[in-house]
GULO-986748 format. One record per residue: residue in three letters; x, y, z of N, C-alpha, C, O in turn. Coordinates in pm, whole numbers, padded with zeros to 5 digits, always signed. Layout:
REM GULO-986748
ALAXYZXYZXYZXYZ;...
END
This chain:
REM GULO-986748
MET-02326+00680-01631-02351+00824-01630-02488+00848-01695-02521+00787-01796;SER-02564+00936-01636-02699+00962-01687-02692+01031-01823-02594+01096-01858;GLU-02799+01014-01898-02808+01076-02031-02803+01229-02021-02743+01295-02106;LEU-02866+01285-01917-02865+01430-01897-02722+01480-01878-02681+01580-01937;ARG-02646+01409-01794-02507+01449-01771-02426+01445-01901-02349+01536-01930;MET-02444+01340-01978-02370+01328-02105-02404+01443-02199-02315+01499-02263;GLU-02530+01479-02207-02571+01589-02295-02515+01723-02246-02469+01804-02325;ILE-02519+01744-02115-02462+01867-02058-02314+01876-02093-02266+01980-02137;LEU-02241+01766-02074-02097+01765-02103-02069+01794-02250-01977+01869-02282;LYS-02148+01736-02339-02127+01759-02483-02145+01907-02518-02066+01962-02594;TYR-02247+01969-02463-02270+02111-02492-02163+02201-02429-02115+02294-02493;LEU-02126+02172-02305-02026+02254-02237-01888+02242-02302-01811+02338-02303;GLU-01858+02125-02356-01728+02107-02421-01716+02196-02544-01608+02247-02573;LYS-01824+02214-02616-01823+02298-02736-01843+02446-02705-01789+02531-02776;ASN-01920+02477-02599-01947+02616-02567-01966+02630-02416-02077+02616-02364;SER-01855+02658-02346-01863+02666-02200-01935+02791-02152-01965+02805-02033;ARG-01964+02882-02245-02034+03006-02205-02186+02994-02217-02258+03090-02188;ILE-02235+02880-02260-02380+02864-02274-02446+02883-02137-02397+02834-02036;HIS-02555+02953-02137-02627+02980-02012-02699+02853-01969-02755+02781-02051;LEU-02696+02827-01840-02760+02705-01788-02909+02703-01818-02968+02596-01833;GLY-02971+02820-01826-03112+02828-01863-03137+02775-02004-03239+02710-02029;GLU-03045+02804-02096-03057+02753-02233-03048+02600-02234-03122+02533-02306;LEU-02956+02546-02154-02943+02400-02146-03070+02339-02089-03116+02234-02135;ALA-03126+02404-01989-03249+02353-01927-03361+02344-02030-03434+02245-02035;VAL-03375+02449-02112-03478+02449-02217-03450+02338-02318-03542+02266-02358;LEU-03324+02324-02359-03287+02220-02457-03322+02080-02409-03367+01996-02487;PHE-03301+02056-02278-03321+01922-02224-03458+01902-02159-03489+01792-02115;GLY-03538+02008-02153-03672+01997-02096-03672+01975-01946-03759+01905-01893;VAL-03576+02035-01876-03571+02026-01731-03558+02168-01676-03539+02263-01751;ASP-03567+02181-01543-03554+02315-01487-03406+02351-01470-03319+02265-01465;GLU-03381+02482-01461-03245+02534-01454-03172+02485-01328-03051+02464-01332;VAL-03243+02469-01219-03183+02422-01093-03125+02282-01111-03016+02251-01061;THR-03198+02197-01183-03149+02061-01209-03017+02065-01285-02923+01994-01250;VAL-03011+02149-01390-02888+02160-01469-02776+02216-01382-02664+02165-01386;ALA-02805+02320-01304-02703+02381-01218-02650+02280-01116-02530+02276-01089;ASN-02737+02201-01061-02696+02099-00963-02608+01993-01028-02508+01951-00971;GLU-02645+01949-01148-02565+01849-01220-02426+01903-01251-02327+01833-01232;VAL-02420+02026-01299-02291+02087-01332-02206+02101-01205-02088+02067-01206;ALA-02265+02150-01097-02192+02165-00971-02139+02031-00920-02026+02022-00872;GLN-02221+01928-00931-02179+01794-00886-02066+01741-00973-01972+01679-00922;MET-02073+01764-01105-01966+01717-01194-01836+01795-01172-01727+01740-01190;GLU-01847+01921-01133-01727+01998-01097-01666+01941-00969-01545+01925-00959;LYS-01751+01910-00872-01705+01854-00745-01638+01719-00766-01538+01688-00700;GLU-01692+01638-00856-01637+01505-00885-01517+01510-00979-01458+01407-01012;LYS-01481+01630-01023-01370+01652-01118-01394+01586-01254-01300+01552-01325;ILE-01521+01568-01289-01556+01527-01425-01537+01649-01515-01480+01640-01623;ILE-01586+01764-01468-01557+01892-01533-01435+01947-01460-01441+01980-01342;CYS-01323+01957-01533-01195+01994-01471-01164+02142-01482-01075+02191-01413;GLY-01235+02215-01567-01209+02357-01583-01278+02409-01707-01334+02333-01786;TYR-01273+02539-01724-01332+02605-01839-01224+02689-01905-01152+02762-01838;HIS-01212+02678-02037-01103+02745-02107-01155+02822-02227-01257+02787-02286;THR-01083+02925-02262-01114+03003-02380-01004+02980-02483-00886+02992-02450;LEU-01041+02947-02605-00945+02926-02712-00918+03059-02780-01010+03122-02833;ILE-00794+03103-02779-00757+03233-02833-00659+03214-02947-00564+03136-02936;ASP-00680+03285-03056-00584+03287-03167-00485+03399-03135-00508+03515-03169;TRP-00375+03363-03070-00278+03462-03024-00212+03535-03139-00170+03650-03124;ASP-00201+03470-03255-00144+03538-03372-00229+03659-03408-00176+03767-03433;LYS-00360+03641-03411-00450+03752-03443-00449+03859-03335-00474+03977-03362;ALA-00419+03819-03213-00413+03915-03102-00279+03990-03102-00258+04081-03022;GLY-00190+03951-03192-00062+04020-03203+00040+03979-03098+00137+04051-03074;VAL+00021+03863-03036+00114+03816-02935+00211+03717-02998+00170+03616-03056;GLU+00339+03748-02986+00443+03660-03039+00473+03551-02938+00509+03579-02824;SER+00457+03425-02979+00491+03314-02892+00526+03194-02978+00496+03190-03098;VAL+00588+03096-02915+00629+02974-02981+00566+02858-02907+00576+02849-02784;THR+00501+02769-02980+00446+02648-02921+00530+02530-02966+00562+02518-03085;ALA+00566+02444-02872+00649+02329-02905+00584+02201-02854+00518+02199-02751;LEU+00606+02095-02930+00571+01959-02888+00703+01890-02863+00789+01886-02951;ILE+00721+01835-02746+00847+01771-02711+00819+01624-02678+00743+01592-02587;GLU+00882+01538-02755+00874+01395-02729+00987+01360-02633+01100+01403-02652;VAL+00955+01281-02531+01054+01248-02429+01056+01097-02405+00953+01035-02380;ARG+01176+01039-02414+01195+00899-02375+01249+00899-02234+01343+00972-02202;VAL+01189+00817-02148+01229+00812-02008+01243+00668-01961+01194+00575-02025;THR+01311+00652-01850+01318+00523-01782+01213+00528-01672+01226+00608-01579;PRO+01110+00444-01680+01007+00446-01575+01068+00407-01440+01160+00326-01435;GLN+01016+00464-01333+01067+00436-01200+00996+00315-01141+00877+00293-01163;ARG+01071+00236-01066+01016+00116-01004+00899+00153-00914+00908+00247-00835;ASP+00790+00081-00926+00668+00098-00847+00593+00229-00874+00485+00249-00819;ARG+00648+00319-00957+00581+00446-00985+00554+00462-01134+00476+00549-01174;GLY+00618+00380-01217+00599+00390-01361+00639+00528-01411+00745+00579-01377;PHE+00553+00586-01492+00580+00716-01554+00521+00832-01472+00551+00948-01499;ASP+00439+00800-01373+00363+00903-01301+00452+01006-01231+00425+01125-01241;LYS+00555+00962-01162+00640+01055-01086+00715+01148-01181+00729+01267-01152;ILE+00764+01096-01292+00835+01179-01389+00739+01278-01453+00771+01397-01468;ALA+00621+01229-01491+00520+01317-01551+00482+01429-01453+00468+01544-01493;GLU+00467+01395-01327+00432+01496-01225+00541+01602-01214+00511+01721-01206;ARG+00665+01560-01215+00775+01656-01206+00772+01752-01325+00795+01872-01310;ILE+00743+01697-01442+00742+01779-01564+00620+01872-01567+00634+01990-01599;TYR+00502+01821-01534+00383+01906-01546+00377+02017-01442+00296+02109-01454;ASN+00460+02010-01342+00464+02118-01242+00540+02242-01289+00533+02346-01223;TYR+00612+02234-01400+00675+02353-01455+00566+02443-01514+00479+02393-01585;PRO+00567+02573-01485+00461+02661-01533+00457+02675-01686+00352+02706-01742;GLU+00569+02653-01754+00572+02664-01901+00496+02551-01969+00451+02564-02082;VAL+00483+02439-01898+00424+02318-01955+00272+02330-01956+00209+02354-01853;HIS+00213+02312-02075+00068+02318-02089+00003+02182-02075-00107+02170-02021;ALA+00072+02077-02123+00013+01943-02118+00124+01839-02118+00232+01861-02173;VAL+00095+01724-02055+00185+01609-02057+00097+01486-02082-00002+01464-02012;TYR+00136+01407-02182+00061+01288-02218+00154+01167-02218+00268+01176-02264;LEU+00108+01054-02168+00177+00927-02185+00132+00874-02320+00013+00862-02345;ILE+00228+00841-02407+00194+00801-02544+00257+00667-02579+00349+00620-02511;SER+00208+00606-02684+00268+00484-02736+00364+00521-02848+00358+00633-02901;GLY+00450+00430-02885+00543+00455-02995+00686+00466-02948+00722+00410-02845;GLY+00766+00539-03022+00909+00551-02994+00943+00635-02874+01054+00627-02822;TYR+00850+00716-02828+00871+00801-02711+00767+00767-02607+00667+00702-02637;ASP+00790+00812-02484+00700+00778-02374+00604+00891-02338+00487+00868-02311;LEU+00656+01014-02338+00576+01130-02299+00575+01233-02412+00674+01249-02483;LEU+00463+01301-02427+00451+01413-02519+00417+01535-02434+00319+01535-02360;ILE+00500+01638-02447+00483+01760-02369+00452+01874-02463+00516+01887-02567;THR+00355+01957-02428+00332+02079-02504+00364+02196-02411+00327+02196-02294;LEU+00432+02295-02467+00463+02413-02389+00474+02533-02480+00490+02521-02601;GLU+00464+02649-02418+00477+02775-02492+00586+02859-02430+00608+02857-02309;GLY+00655+02933-02518+00758+03025-02475+00752+03148-02562+00680+03151-02662;LYS+00826+03250-02526+00827+03372-02606+00911+03356-02732+00881+03416-02835;THR+01018+03274-02723+01109+03257-02836+01153+03111-02848+01134+03031-02756;LEU+01213+03078-02964+01270+02945-02983+01379+02920-02879+01391+02810-02825;LYS+01456+03023-02850+01565+03012-02754+01512+02980-02615+01570+02899-02543;GLU+01402+03043-02578+01343+03018-02446+01297+02872-02434+01319+02808-02331;VAL+01235+02820-02539+01192+02680-02538+01313+02588-02534+01315+02491-02458;SER+01414+02618-02614+01536+02536-02616+01603+02535-02479+01653+02432-02435;ARG+01603+02649-02414+01663+02659-02280+01585+02573-02180+01645+02509-02094;PHE+01452+02571-02192+01371+02486-02104+01412+02340-02122+01432+02267-02024;VAL+01424+02297-02248+01459+02158-02276+01598+02125-02222+01617+02022-02157;SER+01695+02212-02249+01833+02181-02210+01862+02201-02062+01944+02130-02005;GLU+01795+02297-01998+01827+02328-01860+01733+02266-01757+01772+02243-01643;LYS+01610+02238-01797+01514+02185-01700+01472+02041-01730+01462+01959-01639;LEU+01449+02010-01857+01396+01879-01893+01505+01773-01906+01498+01668-01842;SER+01604+01801-01986+01710+01702-02012+01787+01658-01888+01824+01541-01879;PRO+01814+01747-01790+01888+01704-01672+01814+01609-01578+01877+01551-01488;ILE+01684+01590-01596+01610+01497-01509+01669+01358-01527+01683+01311-01640;ASP+01702+01292-01416+01772+01162-01420+01707+01060-01511+01777+00989-01584;SER+01576+01049-01510+01506+00946-01585+01492+00977-01734+01455+00889-01811;VAL+01522+01101-01776+01507+01139-01916+01623+01084-01998+01739+01115-01971;LEU+01590+01003-02098+01692+00943-02185+01719+01028-02308+01834+01046-02348;SER+01611+01082-02369+01628+01165-02489+01502+01248-02511+01395+01219-02459;THR+01520+01353-02592+01408+01439-02627+01414+01471-02777+01520+01464-02839;ALA+01299+01505-02832+01290+01555-02969+01190+01669-02966+01075+01651-02924;THR+01232+01787-03010+01148+01906-03003+01096+01940-03142+01172+01944-03238;HIS+00966+01964-03150+00900+02003-03275+00829+02135-03248+00754+02147-03151;PHE+00852+02233-03333+00787+02363-03317+00666+02372-03407+00672+02332-03524;ILE+00556+02423-03354+00435+02440-03434+00450+02570-03513+00470+02677-03455;LEU+00441+02558-03644+00460+02674-03730+00329+02747-03757+00327+02869-03771;LYS+00220+02672-03766+00089+02732-03792-00018+02638-03740-00009+02516-03756;LYS-00119+02696-03677-00232+02616-03629-00349+02634-03725-00389+02746-03756;TYR-00402+02523-03772-00517+02525-03861-00646+02494-03784-00752+02550-03812;LYS-00633+02403-03688-00748+02363-03608-00697+02330-03469-00596+02261-03455;ASP-00766+02378-03366-00723+02354-03229-00847+02330-03143-00943+02407-03149;HIS-00845+02225-03065-00957+02188-02978-01089+02183-03056-01193+02226-03006;GLY-01084+02131-03178-01204+02116-03259-01250+02242-03328-01353+02241-03396;THR-01177+02351-03314-01215+02479-03374-01120+02513-03488-00998+02513-03469;ILE-01175+02542-03604-01094+02582-03719-01052+02726-03696-01135+02814-03671;LEU-00921+02750-03705-00867+02884-03683-00850+02954-03816-00816+02890-03916;GLY-00872+03083-03818-00861+03157-03944-00979+03128-04033-01071+03054-03997;SER-00976+03186-04150-01086+03163-04243-01029+03108-04372-00915+03133-04409;LYS-01113+03032-04439-01074+02976-04568-01066+03087-04670-01154+03172-04678;LYS-00959+03087-04747-00948+03186-04853-01027+03138-04973-01021+03021-05013;GLU-01100+03230-05028-01173+03196-05150-01074+03178-05263-00970+03243-05267;SER-01107+03091-05354-01020+03066-05468-01008+03192-05553-01106+03262-05578;GLU-00886+03220-05595-00862+03337-05679-00872+03302-05827-00854+03388-05912;ARG-00901+03179-05857-00913+03137-05995-01047+03180-06053-01148+03187-05982;MET-01047+03208-06179-01172+03243-06245-01251+03117-06275-01194+03014-06311;LEU-01380+03127-06260-01465+03015-06293-01483+03011-06444-01523+03110-06505;VAL-01454+02898-06503-01470+02884-06648-01566+02769-06672-01546+02659-06620;THR-01668+02794-06748-01763+02690-06784-01764+02673-06933-01742+02768-07008;LEU-01789+02554-06976-01794+02523-07119-01933+02492-07164-01956+02464-07281;
END
């Protein structure tokens, strides 16, 4: 991969709203070159999408985020791919990862309530033939997400004492 492409990707990953003209100035090339590189990387699915990170708590939206560990029996000739595909097609599911350790898949999903998430696990996930077991973990507070620190650090309430 060219050095220009790598630099474009690094900047877009941190700030997808950066203007292509700004990138062109940073890299000393014309804006058309940057636009062409970005378009080509989108076409090649190197750039898979653009997302906005929102602190839903601050927006006043009540939701529950869960991490679900899933042990499965891999399917002959398909491994984990077919099971993962079945799971990621549910609209509630935000991400599915193949992981190492005691479980095979890690699923992240959001629901309005704990009950809604529990219902997803018991009614949609657990009945899948290849699913052996699940463990659900609820996220209580996010401190950092996608490399961004959420909230602000509270200043110490202690008095400064010098001797």
